[in-house]
N, C-alpha and C positions, 0 to 999 in steps of 0.2 A: 670509791663509787658510792654515790648517794642512794639512800633507801628508795627514792623515786625511780631512780635509773634501774635498780635491781628489780623493782616491781614491774617496770615496763618491759624489761627483758623477760621476766617470768611469765607475764601475761600474753606476750606476743609468741612465746614458743609454740611449736606445732602440737605438742602433746596437750597443752591447756586447751587449745582450739579444738582439737579432737574430742576432748572430754566434754566440752560445752555443747558441741554439735550432738554427741551422743546423748547427753541429758535431755536436750531439746526433742530430739527424734523419739527417745524413750518415752517422754511424757505424752507426746502425740500418739504413740503406739499403745500406751496404756488406755487412752481414751478410746481408741479403736477397738481394743479388746473388751473394755467395759460395754461398748455399744453391741458388740458381737454377742456377749452374754446376755445382756438386757433385752435387746431387741430380736434376736434370732434364736439363740439356744433355749433361753427360759420359756418363751412362748411354745416352742416345740416340746419341752418337757411337760408344760402345762397340757398340751393336747395329748400326749402320751399317757399321762396320769389321770385323764378324764376331765380335763379343763378346770378353770377357776383357780389354779394353783399360782400364787404369787409369793415366793419365798421371802420377799422383802416385808411382808405383812405377817409373817409367822412369828409369834412371840409368846412368852409366858409371863404372866403377871406375878411378881414376887412379893409385892406388899398388898396392903389393903386397897380394895377398890370400892369405896363407899357408894359411889354414884353408879356402879355397875357399868362403867364405860367399856366399849367393845373395840374401838379402833385404836391403832397405835398413836395416831396423831392426838387424839383426845387424852389418851393416857399419859403421854409425855408432856402435854401442855398442863395437865392436872398435877404433874409431878409424881406420879406413881412409879414405883420401881418396877422396870420391865426388862426381862432378858430377851433381846431381840436376836434370837439364833438364826432366823431366816436371812437377815442381812449379812451375818457372818457366812452362811453357806453360799450366798451370792458372791461375796468378795473372795471366798476360798475357791470357788469355782472359776472366778476371773484369774486367780493366780495360777491354778492348774493349766488353764488354757494358755495363759501368758507363758509359763514355763515350757509348755509343749511347743509352742511356736518358736520360742527362742532356741530350744533343742533342735528343731528341725532345721532352722536357719544356720546354726552352727554346723550341723551335719552336712548341709549343702555346701557351706563355705570350705570345710575340710576336704570334701570330694573335689571341689574346684581346685583347691591348693594342691592336691595330689596329682591332679591332671596337669597343672601348669609347671610342676617340678620336671625339670630337664634331666634326663638319664645322663649320668656322667659319661663323658666320651670315653671310648676303650683306650687303654694305655697304648702307647706306640709300641710296635713290635720291636723286640730287642734286635741289635744289629746282627748277631750272630745267627738268630733264627732267620732273619730276612736273607742273609747270605746263603743259608742252607737251602731255602725255598728256591732261590735263584738257581743254585746248582742242580736241584731236583728237576726244575722246569728245562734247564738246558739239557740234561740227560735224557728226558723225555723227547725233546725235539731231535736228538741224535739217534736215539734207538728205535 
């Protein structure tokens, strides 16, 4: 078998296609979670904390700031060493929300699988027990 034929067989297998679909949907799902955090959760946190809180603009200047620049964009353009902990907090919050949503999805899927599992059929009654039941029923009819 040629290497091209082996690759073709590998690429067409169902597992490979399932993985590709999962990666594509996962990427789109990540964008949805990013938007959820950026556009819904962070504004709510900003309102709760008194407004004006934008975690992406939270930073600590680690180096010299000779021009006394105040915005993150100006500092990064000037090459000043900046610790952007706000961006990390936003990405960490994205991860926590994504992990929570995935956990809930797995939980729902497990519940659906348990409901779909068919209870095993009861074993057939042994012949001797069936015979005894028939005898009992006949005795009840006669008595």
